[in-house]
C-alpha positions in Angstrom: 64.5 102.1 101.6 61.3 102.0 99.6 60.5 98.9 97.7 60.3 99.3 94.0 60.8 97.2 90.9 64.1 97.7 89.0 64.5 96.5 85.4 68.2 95.6 85.1 67.8 95.1 81.3 66.3 98.5 80.5 67.8 100.7 83.2 71.4 101.6 82.2 72.2 102.7 85.8 70.9 99.4 87.2 73.0 97.4 84.7 76.1 99.5 85.6 75.4 98.8 89.3 75.0 95.1 88.7 78.3 94.8 86.9 80.1 96.8 89.7 78.6 94.6 92.4 79.8 91.4 90.6 83.3 92.8 89.8 83.8 94.0 93.4 85.6 97.1 94.9 88.6 98.3 93.0 87.5 97.0 89.6 86.9 99.3 86.6 83.1 98.6 86.7 83.1 99.6 90.4 85.0 102.9 89.6 82.6 103.8 86.8 79.5 103.2 89.0 80.9 105.2 91.9 81.6 108.2 89.6 78.2 108.0 88.0 76.4 107.9 91.4 78.6 110.6 93.0 76.8 113.6 91.4 73.3 112.2 91.4 71.1 113.4 94.3 68.0 111.3 93.4 66.6 108.8 95.8 67.3 106.0 93.4 71.0 107.0 93.2 71.2 107.2 97.0 69.9 103.6 97.3 72.5 102.4 94.7 75.3 104.1 96.7 74.1 102.4 99.9 74.4 99.0 98.0 77.9 99.9 97.0 78.9 100.8 100.5 77.4 97.6 101.9 79.3 95.6 99.3 82.6 97.4 100.1 82.1 96.8 103.9 81.6 93.1 103.2 84.8 93.0 101.0 86.9 94.7 103.7 85.7 92.2 106.3 87.4 89.3 104.5 90.8 90.4 105.8 89.7 89.5 109.3 89.1 85.9 108.2 92.3 85.3 106.2 95.7 84.5 107.9 98.8 85.1 105.8 102.4 84.7 106.7 104.2 88.0 106.6 107.7 88.8 105.4 110.4 86.9 107.4 107.8 84.6 109.1 109.7 81.3 108.2 113.1 82.7 109.5 111.6 83.9 112.7 109.8 80.6 113.3 113.1 78.6 112.8 115.0 80.9 115.1 112.3 80.5 117.8 112.5 76.7 117.5 116.3 76.7 117.9 115.9 78.8 121.1 113.1 76.6 122.5 114.4 73.4 124.3 111.5 71.4 122.9 112.3 72.6 119.4 116.0 71.7 119.8 115.1 68.2 120.8 112.9 67.8 117.8 115.7 69.0 115.6 118.0 66.3 117.0 115.5 63.6 116.6 114.6 64.4 113.0 117.4 63.8 110.5 118.5 66.8 108.5 118.5 66.8 104.7 122.3 66.4 104.6 122.1 63.2 106.8 119.4 61.8 104.6 121.5 62.4 101.5 124.6 60.7 103.0 122.6 57.6 104.0 121.0 57.4 100.6 124.4 57.6 98.9 125.8 54.9 101.2 122.8 52.6 100.3 123.4 53.2 96.6 127.1 52.4 96.9 126.4 49.2 98.9 123.9 48.1 96.3 126.4 48.6 93.5 129.1 46.8 95.5 126.8 43.8 96.1 125.9 43.7 92.4 129.5 43.8 91.3 130.3 41.0 93.8 127.9 38.7 92.0 128.6 39.8 88.5 132.4 40.0 88.4 133.9 36.6 87.7 136.3 35.3 90.4 139.0 32.7 90.1 137.9 29.8 92.3 140.4 27.9 94.5 140.1 24.3 93.3 141.3 22.8 96.6 138.7 24.7 98.7 135.8 24.8 96.2 134.0 21.5 95.8 131.5 23.0 93.2 134.1 24.1 90.6 132.3 24.8 87.3 135.4 24.9 85.0 134.6 23.6 81.5 137.0 20.6 81.9 135.2 19.6 85.1 131.7 19.8 83.7 132.8 17.9 80.6 134.3 15.2 82.8 131.1 15.1 84.9 128.9 14.7 81.8 130.7 11.5 80.6 128.6 8.3 80.9 130.8 5.5 82.3 129.1 2.6 80.4 132.2 0.4 79.8 132.9 -1.7 83.0 136.5 -2.7 83.1 136.2 -4.6 86.4 133.5 -5.1 89.0 134.2 -7.1 92.2 132.2 -7.8 95.3 134.4 -9.0 98.2 132.3 -11.9 99.4 134.5 -14.9 98.9 137.9 -16.0 100.2 139.6 -15.8 96.8 141.5 -12.9 95.4 139.5 -11.1 92.6 140.6 -11.8 89.1 142.6 -9.0 87.4 143.7 -7.5 90.7 147.1 -8.3 92.2 148.3 -7.9 95.9 150.6 -5.1 96.9 152.4 -4.3 100.2 153.6 -6.5 103.1 150.2 -6.8 104.7 148.1 -9.7 103.5 144.4 -9.2 102.7 141.3 -11.4 103.2 138.3 -11.1 101.0 135.4 -12.9 102.8 132.7 -10.5 104.0 134.8 -7.5 102.7 138.4 -6.9 101.9 140.4 -6.2 105.1 143.8 -6.9 106.6 144.2 -10.5 107.6 144.6 -11.3 111.4 147.7 -13.2 112.4 146.9 -16.6 114.0 146.9 -16.6 117.8 150.4 -17.3 119.2 152.0 -16.8 115.8 155.4 -15.1 115.6 154.0 -12.8 112.9 151.8 -11.1 115.5 154.6 -8.9 116.9 155.6 -7.2 113.6 151.9 -6.5 112.8 151.8 -3.9 115.6 154.3 -1.8 113.5 153.2 0.4 110.6 152.4 -1.6 107.5 150.6 -1.3 104.2 148.7 -3.6 101.9 145.9 -3.9 99.3 145.2 -4.7 95.7 146.0 -2.9 92.4 144.4 -3.3 89.0 146.9 -5.3 86.9 146.6 -3.2 83.7 147.9 0.4 83.3 145.3 3.0 82.6 145.8 5.3 79.5 146.3 8.9 80.7 144.4 10.2 77.6 141.3 8.3 78.7 138.7 9.0 81.4 138.2 6.4 84.2 136.2 6.1 87.4 137.0 3.9 90.4 134.1 3.4 92.8 134.2 1.5 96.0 131.9 0.9 98.9 133.3 1.0 102.5 131.8 -0.4 105.7 132.7 2.0 108.5 131.8 0.7 112.0 133.8 3.4 113.8 136.4 6.1 113.4 139.9 4.9 113.6 143.4 6.3 113.4 144.9 2.9 113.5 143.6 1.6 110.2 143.4 4.0 107.3 141.5 3.0 104.1 142.7 4.6 100.8 141.5 4.9 97.2 144.6 5.4 95.1 145.4 6.5 91.5 149.2 6.2 91.1 151.4 7.6 88.4 153.7 5.6 86.1 155.0 2.3 87.3 153.2 -0.3 89.4 153.0 0.3 93.1 155.9 -1.1 95.0 155.1 -4.7 96.0 156.4 -4.2 99.6 155.5 -0.6 100.5 152.4 -0.5 98.3 153.2 3.1 97.4 154.3 5.1 94.3 156.4 8.3 94.1 153.4 10.3 92.9 149.8 9.5 93.9 146.3 11.0 94.0 144.8 9.5 97.2 141.5 9.7 99.1 141.7 8.5 102.7 139.7 8.4 105.9 141.6 8.9 109.1 140.0 9.3 112.5 136.6 10.3 111.0 138.0 12.9 108.6 138.0 12.6 104.8 141.0 14.0 103.0 142.4 14.1 99.5 146.2 14.1 99.0 147.5 15.5 95.7 150.8 14.5 94.1 153.4 16.6 95.8 151.8 16.3 99.3 149.1 19.0 99.2 146.3 17.9 101.5 142.7 18.9 100.9 140.3 18.3 103.8 136.8 17.5 102.6 134.3 19.6 104.7 131.4 17.4 103.7 132.7 14.6 105.9 130.9 14.2 109.3 131.2 11.6 112.0 127.6 10.7 111.5 128.6 9.0 108.3 130.4 6.4 110.3 128.6 3.2 111.2 127.2 2.9 107.7 128.2 2.3 104.2 130.0 5.1 102.3 130.4 5.1 98.5 133.6 6.7 97.3 133.8 7.5 93.6 136.9 9.1 92.0 136.5 10.1 88.3 139.5 11.4 86.4 140.8 12.1 82.9 144.0 13.6 81.6 144.1 16.6 83.9 140.9 16.9 86.0 139.4 14.8 88.8 136.0 14.7 90.6 135.5 13.2 94.1 132.0 12.1 95.1 130.9 10.8 98.5 127.5 9.0 98.6 126.7 10.5 95.2 127.4 14.1 96.2 130.3 16.0 94.7 132.8 16.7 97.5 135.7 18.1 95.5 136.7 18.9 91.9 139.9 20.3 90.3 143.2 19.5 88.7 144.7 16.2 90.0 148.3 17.2 89.1 149.2 13.8 87.8 151.5 13.7 84.7 149.4 13.9 81.5 151.7 11.5 79.6 152.4 8.7 82.0 150.3 5.5 82.6 148.2 5.3 85.8 147.3 2.5 88.2 144.1 2.2 90.3 144.3 0.6 93.8 142.6 0.0 97.1 145.0 0.2 100.0 145.1 0.0 103.8 147.7 1.7 106.0 148.0 0.0 109.4 149.4 2.2 112.2 148.3 0.4 115.4 147.6 -3.0 117.0 146.0 -5.8 115.1 142.6 -5.4 116.6 142.1 -2.4 114.3 142.0 -4.8 111.3 138.4 -5.7 112.2 137.0 -2.2 112.0 136.9 -1.1 108.4 136.4 -3.1 105.2 136.1 -2.5 101.4 132.9 -4.3 100.3 133.2 -3.8 96.5 135.1 -2.1 93.8 134.2 -1.1 90.2 136.4 0.3 87.5 134.7 2.0 84.6 135.4 4.2 81.5 133.2 5.8 78.8 132.4 4.2 75.5 135.3 4.5 73.0 133.5 7.1 70.9 132.8 9.3 74.0 136.4 9.3 75.3 138.0 12.9 75.5 140.4 13.7 72.7 144.1 13.8 73.4 145.6 17.2 73.5 
């Protein structure tokens, strides 16, 4: 091919060729240029046709560098994988879309169930739930017991003023209140090996429409089933002078290292907060109550709260009591060290209903 200068701006044939080369084979510009050069036998037209042929060969060569999936390629591939052992193993290891959908649905249902568990209110069992948040309980817990009715520290031999003895078992008050030991060789020693009860009761009835708190400190050298200390709120008349009991009582007690609360009617609530490690030290028991609710605290921690089931229209009596079930040596194990009886200021007392 001879070298010559081509003016693409002034030569119409050169302009047509340039447009055809840019558009590529199959384009309208390519078709026009091919028709124009077909009947031209000049050397210039022959050179242009050679350019078009070279461009067409380059265009046809692209098919060898491109890889395209033909019809049915995906189906044939999946069929081959199912027949191939390695492909079958891969299918078993990778979860299918259906399995993923089922697992996702189960996760959503589980999340909704957990959310409903925390949002839907449940009726708590007062006897088994020490953190009851009923309005009456929280109202009772918010009262400030600023009016001290009686406070006694058992560090002298005299019976405390305002408290009177109950039961057949005599108490001593020096270095803590505890059952008195019978003198050695006394004829009273034999009966003391039999079950007996004794203690002290506040001499004035408590108004059921008012809130009160009785708090006592116990010294617990060891666990014992022979001598049982009790904090008592009795209903109606004074406790029997001989048996030291009443027909209906709310009682906290410690027996063989286990705290319990006994409701009127005989229902027993075991307090799970009690542990044997609490023995050998002082334990502060506080029982707060109003017309219908009560809160039990051990060492300042709420252990139980709920309805005390005492009558709402009968006077009450607060007492400290021992039940003696074994030999007299048990009388030296446990002692009440102090007691305090309190109520809120008059203007903060709950209203009668």
